Residue, then its C-alpha position, 0 to 999 in steps of 0.5 A: x370308687x368314684x360312683x358319684x361321678x355319675x352319668x351327668x359327668x359323662x354327658x358334660x365331658x362329651x359336650x366339652x369335647x364337642x365344643x373343643x372340636x368346634x371352637x374357633x381357636x382350634x381346627x377352625x383357626x385353619x379350616x372349616x369344621x362341620x358337625x353332623x357329617x356322614x361318610x358318603x356326604x358330597x362336597x362341591x367346590x365352586x370354581x373361581x371366575x377368571x378375567x377371561x369370563x368377561x367379553x365385549x358386550x354384544x347381542x346373542x353372545x357365546x355362552x361359556x361354561x365355567x370351570x368344572x365343579x370339584x366334587x369329593x366325598x367325606x370319609x370319616x373314621x370311628x375312633x375311641x380312647x379307652x383308659x382305665x385307672x387303678x383305684x390305688x393310683x387314682x386315689x393318690x392323684x386325686x388327693x394331689x389335685x384336691x390340694x392343688x385346686x382346693x376341690x372336693x374329692x369328686x370335683x378333683x376326680x372330674x378335673x383329673x379325668x377331664x384333663x387327661x381325656x381332653x389332652x388325649x383327644x386334642x392330640x389324637x385329632x391332630x394325628x388323625x386329621x393331619x397324618x392319618x391314612x387309610x392305606x396300610x402301606x402308609x404307616x407302621x406306627x400305632x395311631x396313624x391309620x383309619x382316615x386320610x389326613x390333610x398332609x396325606x391327601x396332599x401327598x396323594x394328590x401329588x402322587x396321583x397327578x391330581x395336583x401339579x408337580x409344581x405344587x410340591x416344594x421339596x426340602x433338600x435336606x429335611x433336618x433341624x440342623x440344616x434348616x437352621x443353617x444360613x437362610x435355609x428355612x427362610x428360603x424354603x418358606x419363601x419358595x413355597x409361597x413363590x411356587x404356590x397357585x395364584x388363587x391361594x396367594x390371592x385369597x383373603x383366606x390364605x393360611x400357612x400351617x407348619x410344625x413348630x420346629x420349622x418355625x423355630x428354624x425360620x426365626x433362627x435364620x432371621x434373628x441369628x443368621x441375618x440379625x433381623x430381630x422380630x418380636x412376633x405377636x402371638x395368639x395362643x390357641x387351644x391345643x397348643x396352636x399359635x397364630x401369627x402372620x408371615x408376609x401378610x399371610x395368616x400363619x398357624x404353628x401346630x406344636x403337636x405336629x412335631x410330636x406326631x412327626x417325631x413318633x414316625x417309624x420306618x414305613x410311615x409316610x412322612x418318616x423322613x419329613x420332620x419339618x413340613x408346611x402347607x400353604x392353602x386357604x381355610x376354604x380348602x381345609x375341611x374337618x368333619x364329625x358325625x356328632x350332635x350337641x347332646x352326644x358330643x363327639x360320639x359318646x363318653x362312658x365312665x364307670x367303676x369296675x369293682x372286680x378289677x378295682x379300676x375306674x374305666x373311661x371310654x370316649x368314642x368319636x368320629x373324624x374326617x378331613x378333606x382337601x377338596x380342591x387338589x389344585x388349591x395348595x402348596x406342600x413344603x416337605 
């Protein structure tokens, strides 16, 4: 039906997804994104120097050894988005797009497919990179398995003892209603900042990442319960992300987190934690993909299947996330 789309469009869409991954107003707004990463690649984090490294000047000094280098390994998962569109259904949708955008049929088809694939890609990247797990016992819902996400790694660090117990700021009653009561949300965030490692609070790259429900409760505490009316200066980012500041720290709100957390079923690792925040540095949040500029994120293929009377689109991509320093974050959940 849409054979005119051709292979060139698949390449264009593939490149578009690669640009989405690397763009500065998406994952790069909270961490560092790397292309061309392979599973098994090593990541080393150089420790910060401390005041005790400086001693009184003398001849033949005692040569000290800096803190140990933090070593970890990239683990990437391979994913796909396979979709098929019935000719009859697709025709009516394309006609609607044709009128909305005043495009030719073929351009409307490209716009429609691009919009659907790009949205699915952005949402799946958040789900995997933040909440995915390689441990079957950590999930019961479809879509969260295959790679350890940022929040999963932080929770695992706390469980294994690689992170200090003090790096967890536990929300006593983690519900929307409780957080909106009094100053509960405000106190949770302030406790998270107070409890955080000194190196995080002192870093010029410090960043707070939270879901929108948590932020809404925080603003409700300030505006309604305390009468402090603050007009936040937002920067709208790709994928629905929003950037602002809180107490001088960069704050990125991720609305898609609410959708993912809301889809958690009994057995999922974060089922009882619908509101979450992470205080760390952008240097300690790494996102990677096995990709190159030509192929985009993996590959995109779009073709007509006359036997089934459908147009099929499949996107294949890789994704990995790392929190390399287990001592460099504060998790509020």
